[in-house]
C-alpha positions in Angstrom: -5.3 -27.9 27.1 -9.2 -26.9 26.6 -11.3 -27.4 23.5 -11.8 -23.5 22.9 -7.8 -23.4 23.3 -7.2 -26.1 20.6 -10.2 -24.3 18.1 -8.4 -20.7 18.7 -5.2 -22.5 18.0 -6.3 -23.9 14.7 -8.1 -20.9 13.7 -4.9 -19.1 13.8 -2.8 -21.4 11.9 -5.5 -21.9 9.1 -5.3 -17.6 9.0 -1.5 -17.8 8.7 -1.4 -20.4 6.3 -4.1 -18.9 3.8 -2.4 -15.5 4.2 1.0 -17.2 3.2 -0.7 -19.1 0.2 -2.0 -15.4 -1.0 1.1 -14.0 -0.8 3.0 -16.7 -2.7 0.3 -16.7 -5.1 0.4 -12.9 -5.8 4.1 -13.5 -6.3 4.3 -15.6 -8.5 1.7 -13.5 -10.6 4.0 -10.3 -10.1 6.7 -12.3 -11.7 5.0 -13.2 -15.0 4.7 -9.7 -15.9 6.6 -7.4 -18.3 6.6 -4.7 -15.2 8.2 -4.8 -12.2 8.4 -2.2 -9.3 11.6 -1.9 -6.8 12.9 0.5 -4.3 15.4 2.8 -5.3 16.9 6.1 -4.2 17.2 9.3 -6.0 20.8 9.9 -6.2 20.8 13.3 -8.5 18.4 15.8 -10.4 20.4 15.9 -13.4 18.0 18.3 -15.2 14.3 20.1 -14.9 13.1 20.6 -18.4 10.3 23.4 -18.8 7.8 21.7 -21.0 4.1 22.1 -22.5 1.5 19.8 -21.5 -0.1 18.2 -24.3 -3.3 17.5 -22.8 -4.0 21.5 -22.3 -1.0 23.1 -23.4 0.1 24.4 -19.8 3.3 24.8 -18.9 4.8 22.0 -16.5 8.2 20.7 -15.7 9.7 17.1 -16.3 12.5 16.1 -14.6 15.7 13.8 -15.5 17.0 11.7 -12.6 19.8 9.6 -11.8 18.3 6.5 -9.7 20.0 3.8 -7.7 17.8 0.5 -7.3 18.2 -0.7 -3.8 16.5 -4.8 -4.4 16.4 -7.4 -6.4 18.7 -8.6 -9.1 19.3 -4.9 -10.2 20.3 -3.9 -6.5 22.9 -1.7 -6.7 22.2 -0.7 -10.3 22.1 3.1 -11.4 19.8 4.4 -14.2 18.3 7.5 -15.6 15.0 7.8 -15.2 12.5 10.5 -17.0 10.1 11.8 -14.7 7.3 13.0 -16.8 4.8 15.7 -15.1 1.6 17.4 -16.0 -0.2 20.7 -15.3 -2.5 18.8 -13.0 -0.7 18.0 -9.4 -2.7 15.2 -8.8 -1.1 13.2 -11.4 2.6 14.6 -10.4 5.3 12.5 -8.3 7.9 15.6 -7.9 10.9 14.3 -6.5 14.3 15.8 -5.0 17.8 14.5 -4.4 17.9 11.8 -1.6 14.1 10.9 -1.9 13.4 7.4 -1.6 11.2 6.0 -4.3 9.4 3.2 -6.0 10.6 2.9 -9.5 8.8 0.9 -12.4 10.8 -0.9 -14.8 9.8 -2.0 -18.0 11.6 -5.1 -19.0 12.2 -7.0 -22.3 12.2 -10.5 -22.6 15.7 -11.3 -21.9 15.5 -9.1 -18.5 17.2 -5.9 -19.7 15.7 -2.7 -18.6 13.9 -0.9 -21.6 12.3 1.7 -19.5 12.1 3.2 -16.2 9.9 6.1 -14.2 8.9 7.1 -10.8 5.5 5.0 -9.8 5.5 6.9 -6.5 7.2 7.7 -2.9 8.6 5.1 -0.9 6.6 5.9 2.3 6.8 2.7 4.4 9.5 3.8 6.5 7.5 6.7 7.9 4.2 4.3 8.1 6.6 1.6 10.0 7.6 4.7 12.5 3.8 5.5 12.8 3.0 1.6 13.7 5.7 1.4 16.2 4.6 4.8 17.8 1.6 3.7 18.0 2.6 0.0 19.8 4.7 1.9 22.2 1.9 4.2 23.5 -0.4 1.3 23.9 2.0 -0.6 25.8 3.0 2.3 27.9 -0.5 3.0 28.8 -1.6 -0.3 29.5 0.9 -2.9 29.6 -0.2 -6.3 29.9 -3.6 -5.1 28.4 -2.0 -3.3 26.0 -0.2 -6.4 24.4 -3.3 -8.3 24.5 -5.2 -6.2 22.4 -1.8 -5.5 19.7 -1.9 -9.5 19.4 -5.7 -9.5 18.9 -5.3 -6.6 16.3 -2.7 -8.8 14.5 -4.8 -11.6 14.4 -7.7 -9.9 13.1 -5.2 -8.7 10.3 -4.5 -12.3 9.7 -7.9 -13.0 9.2 -9.2 -10.5 7.0 -5.9 -10.8 4.8 -5.8 -14.8 5.1 -9.7 -15.4 5.0 -11.8 -12.9 3.9 -9.6 -11.3 1.1 -8.7 -14.3 -0.7 -12.1 -15.6 -0.3 -13.6 -12.6 -1.7 -10.9 -13.2 -4.7 -12.2 -16.7 -5.1 -16.1 -15.6 -5.7 -17.3 -16.7 -2.3 -20.4 -15.1 -1.0 -19.2 -11.7 0.5 -22.0 -11.7 3.2 -21.8 -15.0 4.5 -17.7 -14.4 4.3 -17.9 -11.3 6.1 -20.1 -12.5 8.9 -18.0 -15.7 9.2 -14.9 -13.5 9.5 -16.4 -10.9 11.9 -17.8 -13.5 14.3 -13.9 -15.3 14.1 -12.5 -12.1 14.8 -15.1 -10.9 17.5 -14.7 -14.1 19.2 -10.7 -13.9 19.1 -10.7 -10.3 20.4 -12.8 -10.5 23.2 -11.2 -13.8 24.4 -7.7 -12.4 24.3 -8.4 -9.4 25.6 -10.9 -10.3 28.3 -10.4 -14.1 28.7 -13.1 -16.7 28.8 -16.4 -16.0 30.6 -20.3 -15.3 30.5 -19.3 -11.6 29.9 -17.2 -12.8 26.9 -19.7 -14.7 25.6 -22.5 -12.2 26.0 -20.3 -9.6 24.1 -19.5 -11.7 21.4 -23.1 -13.0 20.6 -24.4 -9.1 20.9 -21.2 -7.7 18.3 -22.2 -10.4 15.9 -26.0 -10.0 16.2 -25.7 -6.4 15.7 -23.5 -6.3 12.7 -25.1 -9.3 11.2 -28.6 -7.3 11.1 -26.8 -4.2 9.7 -25.8 -6.5 6.9 -29.3 -7.7 6.4 -30.7 -4.0 7.0 -28.3 -2.4 4.1 -28.8 -5.6 2.0 -32.6 -5.1 1.8 -32.3 -1.5 1.7 -29.6 -1.5 -1.2 -31.1 -3.8 -3.5 -34.6 -1.8 -3.1 -32.7 1.1 -3.9 -30.9 -0.6 -6.8 -27.5 0.2 -5.5 -25.0 -1.3 -7.8 -22.1 -1.2 -5.5 -20.0 0.9 -8.4 -19.9 4.0 -6.5 -16.1 4.2 -6.7 -13.5 3.9 -9.2 -11.6 0.7 -7.2 -14.9 -1.2 -7.4 -15.1 -0.3 -11.3 -11.6 -2.0 -11.5 -12.4 -5.0 -9.6 -14.2 -6.1 -13.1 -10.5 -6.2 -14.7 -8.8 -8.3 -12.3 -6.4 -10.9 -13.1 -8.1 -13.7 -11.2 -11.1 -13.3 -14.1 -13.4 -14.4 -11.2 -17.0 -12.9 -11.4 -17.0 -10.9 -8.3 -20.6 -9.8 -6.6 -19.5 -6.1 -6.3 -23.0 -5.1 -4.7 -22.2 -8.0 -2.1 -18.6 -6.5 -1.4 -20.6 -3.2 -0.6 -22.7 -4.7 2.1 -20.0 -6.7 3.6 -17.7 -3.7 4.1 -20.5 -2.1 6.0 -20.2 -5.3 8.3 -16.4 -5.2 8.7 -16.6 -1.4 9.1 -19.1 -1.6 12.0 -17.3 -4.4 13.8 -14.9 -2.5 15.7 -17.4 -0.1 17.3 -19.9 -3.0 17.8 -17.1 -5.0 20.0 -16.6 -1.5 22.1 -20.6 -1.2 23.0 -21.0 -4.9 23.3 -18.0 -5.4 26.0 -19.0 -1.8 27.7 -22.5 -3.4 28.3 -21.5 -7.0 29.0 -18.7 -5.6 31.7 -21.9 -3.3 33.3 -23.9 -6.3 33.6 -21.4 -8.5 35.2 -20.5 -5.7 37.6 -23.9 -5.2 38.5 -24.3 -8.8 39.3 -21.1 -9.0 41.3 -22.2 -6.1 43.5 -25.8 -7.4 44.2 -25.9 -11.2 43.1 -29.5 -11.4 44.2 -30.2 -9.1 41.2 -32.7 -11.4 38.8 -32.4 -11.8 34.7 -35.1 -8.7 34.4 -33.5 -6.4 36.7 -30.2 -7.5 34.9 -31.8 -6.6 31.5 -33.0 -3.2 32.7 -29.3 -2.0 34.0 -28.2 -3.2 30.9 -30.1 -1.4 28.7 -29.7 1.8 30.9 -26.0 1.8 30.8 -26.5 1.2 26.6 -28.5 4.2 26.7 -25.9 6.4 27.6 -23.7 4.8 25.2 -26.2 5.4 22.7 -26.1 8.9 23.0 -22.4 9.0 21.6 -21.9 6.1 19.7 -25.0 6.9 17.3 -22.3 9.4 15.8 -19.6 7.5 15.4 -19.8 5.9 12.1 -21.4 8.7 10.0 -19.0 11.1 11.5 -16.4 8.5 10.4 -17.7 7.9 7.0 -18.6 11.8 6.5 -15.0 12.4 7.0 -13.6 9.9 4.6 -16.4 11.6 1.8 -15.4 15.3 2.8 -13.9 15.7 -0.7 -16.5 14.7 -2.3 -18.7 16.9 -0.6 -16.7 20.0 -1.4 -17.2 19.0 -4.7 -20.9 19.3 -4.9 -20.9 22.0 -2.4 -18.6 23.9 -4.7 -20.5 23.4 -8.2 -23.9 23.9 -5.9 -25.4 20.2 -7.0 -28.9 20.4 -6.2 -29.8 18.2 -3.3 -31.9 15.5 -5.1 -29.2 14.7 -7.3 -26.6 14.4 -4.8 -28.7 11.9 -2.5 -29.8 10.0 -5.7 -26.3 9.6 -6.8 -24.8 5.8 -6.2 -21.7 6.6 -4.8 -23.8 8.7 -2.1 -26.8 6.7 -1.3 -23.9 3.9 -1.0 -22.4 5.9 1.7 -25.9 7.0 3.3 -26.6 3.3 3.4 -23.1 2.4 5.1 -23.3 5.0 7.9 -26.9 4.5 8.9 -26.9 0.6 8.4 -23.9 0.3 10.4 -25.2 2.6 13.4 -28.2 1.1 13.4 -26.5 -2.0 14.0 -24.7 -0.5 16.9 -27.9 0.9 18.5 -29.0 -2.9 18.2 -25.9 -4.1 20.0 -27.4 -2.6 23.1 -30.5 -4.7 23.7 -29.0 -7.8 22.2 -26.2 -7.9 24.4 -27.9 -6.6 27.9 -30.9 -9.4 27.2 -28.2 -12.2 26.7 -26.0 -11.1 29.4 -28.6 -10.5 31.8 -30.0 -13.9 31.2 -27.0 -15.6 31.1 -26.2 -14.1 34.6 -29.4 -14.3 36.0 -29.6 -18.3 35.8 -26.4 -18.2 38.1 -28.3 -17.9 41.0 -30.9 -20.6 39.9 -28.0 -23.2 39.1 
């Protein structure tokens, strides 16, 4: 077995081991609390009562349900559940007979159910179906390459779930951890999909170089702009996690920029490296400078469309926030200077700059590596 094969295998085993350890720790934490969440099915809507919302006095409907629990030590048990509603649809979970639901059970010290309420709809079946459709389409369009791409995707998720997230929860440096995770994910993905070659090496180095520079740029601008990382409710909730670890919330913001730009950066670097490799194959006499120029010319066309990629992605994810600002006619000066908005702007622009920098980095590296072939 080649050395890099052994290294890749060790990395995969390490990621799987870390992911399993994290899952066992989370399971143990869940068992120590007095509230558990289980799957269930609504057998019957017993009654729907018109009541008054105590918060604003408006009319709303509460449901009394019969629910059969479908897992755990309460599997098969039929319980009565009071499904409270409010006049605000954002907080309501309206259900009907036959719906699959998540039920939150409050337990006494002896394990008896003291209260139960609907925590949410059970959506995992629909998500699994969508995932299956995704896998089938990828395999149907590109059988062997599609299988490699799916394998690379799953291993990337193992790295994120087994290394990045547990490391962040243990208080490790978010920037360093995200760069290492990005490098491992990039190497695994590109080697699995395209095999090991000078083209792959150039694409890996170009991707890691681009996203690292994006993270450094975001870090510098973010600190200068006094971004706190508390631009969302989720970030504020991290202060109260049960691990009692002092997290670097600002660093996690910049780590998210690196991970968020990774996929698009890999796409750009592989495209440039592949183009330079093909040019070298067609004309082996080309020197390093000519190959770099060719790579830059190809990269310029890619930049024309890729600069929009992350900006449009972040704009789409923030569309509700944009609508709120427009609806209440907030001044542009106030909006831009909000922490949450400034964070998204830094995220989008720094990530896009990283994508642009991937082009010259990959072009130079691939041109230098392939240009040396004729002399060796």
